[in-house]
N, C-alpha and C positions, 0 to 999 in steps of 0.2 A: 325324361321322366318328370322333371320339374315343370316343364311346359304343360304336360298332361294334367298334373295335379293342380296347376294354376287355372287352366281352362275348364276342367271337368265340372267344378261347381257352377260356373257361369252358364255353360251350355246345358247342364242339367236343369237349372232354373228356367232357362228360356224354352228349351224343347219340352222338358217334362211338365213345367207349369203351364205354358201356353197351349200345348197340344192337349193336355188333360182337360184344360178349361174348355177348349172347343168341343171335345167329346162329351163332357158332362152337360155343356150348354145345349147340345143337340138332343141329348137324352131327356133333359128337363122340358125343353120347348116342344119336343115331339109328343110328350105326354100331356103337357099343359101349355099350349101355344100362347095363351093370354097372360102368362105369368111374368111378363116382361118387367113390370114395375116392382114386383117382389124381388126378382133377380137383381135389379139395379140397386134397390134399397140395401139389400144384404151386402152386396159388394162395396157400396159406399161406406156402410157402417164399419165393416171389417178393415178396409183400407185406412179409414180415419183412426180407428183404434190402434192399428199397426204403426201409424206415423206419429201419433200423439206424444209418446214419450220423448221423441227426438226434438219436439218443438215446445217443450215445457221447461220452465225454470221453477225450481221449488224455493220459495222465499219464506221468511217468517210469517208472512201474511197469507200464505197459501200458494197454490200453483199459479204461475203467470206464463203467458205465451212469450216465447223468445222474440227479440227484435227481428224484423223481416228484411230481406234484401229488397223486396218490392212491397210498397204500402198496400193497405186494404182496398182503397178506392179503385185501383186498376183491376182488382180481381172481380169487381161486381159484374161487369159485362162478361168476363170469362166464365164465371160461375154459372150464370144463366145459360150461356151457350153450351157449356160442357154438360150441364144437367139435362138440357133439352136433347142434345146429341145422343147421350147415353140412353135416355128413355126411348127415343125414336128408334134407335138401332135394335134394342131388345123388343120393342113393340112390333117390329116388322115381322117377327116370327108368327104372329097371329094371322098373317095374310099369306100363308103357304109359301113362304120363301125358303127354299132348301138351304141348308148350311153351306153347301159348296158355292151357291150363288152369292150368299151373304158374305163369305170370305173374300171372294174375288171383287164383288161390287164395292166393298169398302176400301179396296186397294185403289179405287179410282179417284182418290183425293188429290192426286197430282194434277188431274185435269182442272179441277176447281181452283186449286192453289195457283196454277199458272194463269188462268183467266183472270182471277181477282188481282193477282200481282201485276198483271199487264194493265187491266182496266183502272184499278184503284191506286196502286202504288207506282205505276209508271215503270215497272221493271222491264228489262229486256232479256231475252233468252237466246241461247245459241241454237243453231240448226239441229244439233244433236238432241238438245232438250225438247225442242218442238217435235221432232220426229219420234222421240221416245213417248211423248204424251199422246201422239196420234196412235201409236201402238197400244198404249194403255186404253185409249178410248175404244178402239176396235175390239180389244179383248173384253172389256166390260160389256159391250153390245152383244158379242157372241155368247158370253156367259149368261147374260140376261135372257137371250133367246133359247138357251139350252134347256130350260125347265118347261115341263108340260104336266098337265094333270095325269093321274094314274090311268092305266090303260083299260080299266073296266068300262063297260058300255054305259054311257051316260047320255041323257037327252041333250038337245041343242041348248035348251035354257040352262041346264046345269053346267054345261061346258062354258057358256057365256058368263055365268055367275062366277065360275072358277077363274076365268080369265080376268074379270073385273077385280076380283079379290087379289090376284097375283099382281096386277098392275098397280093396285093401291099400295101393296107392299113395296113395289119398286119405287113408287112416288115418295114413300116415306124414307127409303134409303137415299133417294136423290136429295130430299130435303136435308137429311143428316149430313150428306156430303157438302151441300151448300153452306150449312151452318159451320161445318168444320173449316171451310175456307175462311169464313169470317173470323172464327176463333184463332186461326193462324195469324191473320193480320193484326188482331187485337193483341195477341201475345208478342208479336214483333214490336208493336208500338209501345207496349208496356216495358219490354226489355230495353228498347232504345232510350226511353224517357228516364229509366232508372238504371242505366248502364253502369254508372259509377258504383252504386251499391252492389249490383249484380256481379260486377267484375271482382269485387273484393272477396266474394264467396266463390268457391270452386263450382264448376258446372253441375257436379253431382248434388251439392247442397241446394243450389238454386232449383234444380229439377225436382228434388224431394219436397222442397217448400211448396212449389207450384202444385204438385200432386196432392199434398196434404190439404192445402187450402181449397183447392177445387172440389175435393170430396167433402171436407168438413163444412164449408159454407153452403154446400148444396143441401145438406140434411134438413134444415128447416122447411125447405120448399116441398118436401114430401107430405107435409100436412095437407096440402091441396089435393093429394091423391089418396086421402085416408079411406074414402069409400071404395075406390078401386082396389086398394091394398087389402082391405078387409075381405072383399069378394074373392080376390085371388088367393089369399091365405086359406079361406074356406074351401075353395076348389081344390087346392093342393092337399088339404087335410082329408077331404072326401076321397080323393084319389089314393091317398096313403092307406085308407082302409082296404083298398082292393089290391094294392101293390104287394108283390112278394117280399117276404122278410129276408134280409141279408145280414150276415154277421158284421158287427161294427168294426172288428179287426179280423180280416180274412186269415184263414188257415190257423186260427187259434181256438182251442177247445174252451167251452164254457164262456164264450164271449157274448155280450148282449146282442140281440138282433133288433133291427129297425126296418121300417118300410124302405124299399129301394129308392123311392122318389126323394125321401129326406136325405139319404146318403148322397145321392147325386147332387142335390141342391147344396149340401154342405161342402162337398168336394169342389163344386164349381166356384163357390165363394172363396174358399181357401186358395185354390189354384190361381184365381185372379190376382191375389196378393203376390203369390210366388212369381207369376208371369211379369207383373209390374216391377218387382224387385230384380228379376233377371234382366229385363231390358235396361233398367237403370244401371245395373252393374256393368252391362255390356257397353253402354255409351261412355263409361268412364275408362274403359280399357283399350278401345280401338277407335279408329277414325270413322267418320260418318259413312264412307263407302262400305267398309267392312261390316258395319252395323246393318246397312241396307241389305247386303248380300246374305248375311246370316238370317235376317228376318224374312227375306224372300224364301230361303230354304225352309225355314220354320213354317211359313204359310203353305208351302208345297206339301210338307209332311202332314199338316193338319188337313189339307184338301184330300190327300190320298186316304187318310184314316176316315175322313167324313164319308167319302164315296164308298169305300169298302164296308164301312160299318152301318151305313144309313138303313139298308134293308133290315138288318138284324135289330137295330134300335127301334125302328117303326113297328116291326112285327111283335116285339115284346111289349111296347108301350101302347099298342093299339091305335097309333096315329095313322092318319091317311098318308099313303105314299105318294110322293111327287116324283115322276120320272125325270131323269136328266139325260139329255143327249150327250153321250160321252165324247164324241168327236168335237162338237161345238164347245163343250165345257173345257176340255183339255186344251183345245186350240186357244180359247179365250184366256185360260190361265197362263199358257206359255207366253202369249203376247203381253199380258199384264206384267209378268215377271221380267221379261226381256226389256220392256219399256221402263220399268222401275230401275233396273240395273243401269240401263243406258242413261236415264235422267241423272242418276247419282254420279256416273262417270263424267257427264257433261258439266254438272255442277262443280265437281272437284277441279276440272280443268279451268273453269271460269274463275274460281277462287285463286288457283295457282297463278293464273295470268294477272289477276288483279294485284296479288301480292308482289309479283315481279315488277309490274309497272310502278307500284308505290315505292318499292325499294330503289328504283332507278331515278 
């Protein structure tokens, strides 16, 4: 019973927060595919506000930021990369990328991490890790090929335009994966250079600090997107005039009602914070392999919900349906998940062997 009460809140945050976030993200992007910058801004603002109290000291002269485990200069490159990755990933929805493909494609970060680790950092990998990344690569390719335009009769020119649009979205996701690989290397460098300070703080505090500053320091850069943000907010407001009204608090009499698109956007922003908090809590309780396994299961659940609910969401939002070949998509998802687990197992064995050699 104690085990259940200890794990229930963590799993509720991870599965409830992250899966709800995926559902509402699909709902919002199906209705307004070009709202990526607005979604990113709202998430960054709320995560910053959520983390701000933990990083402030109140002095007689007013609030001051607490001392950091890692100085501000190492964050500069990380902030630019993180900001770009977040924007690009959300912008890809404007190019008819189904949520199922989006979920699996983003799992391909192992491929880029291994290539960059080998080419730039001179890292060596075990046969298990290499084979696992090959599985992930094949899975990403299969998933990418699983999407096709809706089955309505269209002209050759329309089909060609749809294909170009889809490939543009895939190119954006590929660019985000590449930038994610660079971000991983920069973070490794920053941690290694400031390892003495980072080791004095526990891993949870260091992770929270990084998340706070990556979001907080990114906020000023949204000024360069002010025109896009204004246009996207206007589009969402116009859509809200046509959206069905839903109760702010379900199953409660006399509760205020708001347009469904606003509620979905609010839930998406809040659940992003819950998801981040859940993953952070998970990393402090179990080893890296268990974290990977739980997150793989979470992605599988999100994938199932996405596939089962996609038609319903599109039909209510009026978005254009993109068909997904179930066999290719699930085969790709299985390969990605098996590859991710295999890579984690291989990494764990490598660390265990290195620790044993060091002790001898």
